C-alpha beads as a LAMMPS data file, in Angstrom:
LAMMPS data file: protein, C-alpha beads

72 atoms
71 bonds

1 atom types
1 bond types

-500.0 500.0 xlo xhi
-500.0 500.0 ylo yhi
-500.0 500.0 zlo zhi

Masses

1 110.0

Atoms # bond

1 1 1 332.347 22.364 54.096
2 1 1 331.639 25.238 51.760
3 1 1 333.301 25.282 48.345
4 1 1 335.341 28.477 47.931
5 1 1 337.304 27.654 44.760
6 1 1 337.178 24.971 42.063
7 1 1 340.010 23.873 39.768
8 1 1 339.051 20.869 37.667
9 1 1 338.135 18.004 40.004
10 1 1 339.735 19.722 43.007
11 1 1 338.073 22.238 45.274
12 1 1 339.265 24.395 48.128
13 1 1 336.676 24.146 50.884
14 1 1 336.243 25.925 54.226
15 1 1 334.382 25.283 57.456
16 1 1 334.826 26.916 60.859
17 1 1 338.076 28.587 59.820
18 1 1 339.644 25.376 58.466
19 1 1 340.471 25.032 54.771
20 1 1 341.061 21.801 52.881
21 1 1 341.679 20.880 49.270
22 1 1 339.351 18.026 48.384
23 1 1 338.561 15.933 45.345
24 1 1 335.227 16.405 43.577
25 1 1 335.789 13.252 41.512
26 1 1 333.056 11.257 43.272
27 1 1 330.518 14.022 42.579
28 1 1 331.334 14.578 38.926
29 1 1 327.678 13.930 38.002
30 1 1 326.601 16.810 40.304
31 1 1 326.760 20.459 39.329
32 1 1 329.060 21.719 42.109
33 1 1 329.730 25.462 42.089
34 1 1 331.484 27.915 44.405
35 1 1 329.243 28.513 47.404
36 1 1 327.835 24.977 47.514
37 1 1 328.195 22.810 50.619
38 1 1 329.636 19.313 50.465
39 1 1 330.227 16.525 52.967
40 1 1 333.873 15.447 53.022
41 1 1 335.287 12.020 53.862
42 1 1 339.022 11.198 53.652
43 1 1 339.704 13.982 51.170
44 1 1 336.725 13.365 48.886
45 1 1 333.476 15.295 48.590
46 1 1 330.889 12.536 48.897
47 1 1 327.596 14.428 49.054
48 1 1 326.221 17.818 48.045
49 1 1 324.283 19.458 50.882
50 1 1 322.039 22.463 51.363
51 1 1 323.142 25.263 53.675
52 1 1 320.564 24.093 56.235
53 1 1 321.806 20.479 56.106
54 1 1 325.395 21.659 56.599
55 1 1 324.408 23.886 59.519
56 1 1 322.400 21.104 61.188
57 1 1 325.294 18.662 60.760
58 1 1 327.758 21.076 62.425
59 1 1 325.309 21.641 65.293
60 1 1 325.119 17.868 65.867
61 1 1 328.921 17.539 65.751
62 1 1 329.240 20.392 68.266
63 1 1 326.751 18.665 70.605
64 1 1 328.680 15.383 70.431
65 1 1 331.991 17.131 71.148
66 1 1 330.479 19.051 74.072
67 1 1 329.061 15.819 75.538
68 1 1 332.429 14.067 75.252
69 1 1 334.539 16.853 76.762
70 1 1 335.471 16.391 80.431
71 1 1 333.545 18.546 82.877
72 1 1 335.535 20.721 85.267

Bonds

1 1 1 2
2 1 2 3
3 1 3 4
4 1 4 5
5 1 5 6
6 1 6 7
7 1 7 8
8 1 8 9
9 1 9 10
10 1 10 11
11 1 11 12
12 1 12 13
13 1 13 14
14 1 14 15
15 1 15 16
16 1 16 17
17 1 17 18
18 1 18 19
19 1 19 20
20 1 20 21
21 1 21 22
22 1 22 23
23 1 23 24
24 1 24 25
25 1 25 26
26 1 26 27
27 1 27 28
28 1 28 29
29 1 29 30
30 1 30 31
31 1 31 32
32 1 32 33
33 1 33 34
34 1 34 35
35 1 35 36
36 1 36 37
37 1 37 38
38 1 38 39
39 1 39 40
40 1 40 41
41 1 41 42
42 1 42 43
43 1 43 44
44 1 44 45
45 1 45 46
46 1 46 47
47 1 47 48
48 1 48 49
49 1 49 50
50 1 50 51
51 1 51 52
52 1 52 53
53 1 53 54
54 1 54 55
55 1 55 56
56 1 56 57
57 1 57 58
58 1 58 59
59 1 59 60
60 1 60 61
61 1 61 62
62 1 62 63
63 1 63 64
64 1 64 65
65 1 65 66
66 1 66 67
67 1 67 68
68 1 68 69
69 1 69 70
70 1 70 71
71 1 71 72
């Protein structure tokens, strides 16, 4: 998800039209700024990512979802 706002250890993040408030506590050693991409797990940002890494990850997720959806 992309960080759109930071307030202390909390960040509002967005991806594909979905927004979530997540904790940055686990990445407090990283320099996270608005515009950065982070991987989220159960409400926590667990890894800082590049734009390319985030895009590749979403493409893989989309492929998995397409493969699992029933065919008409």
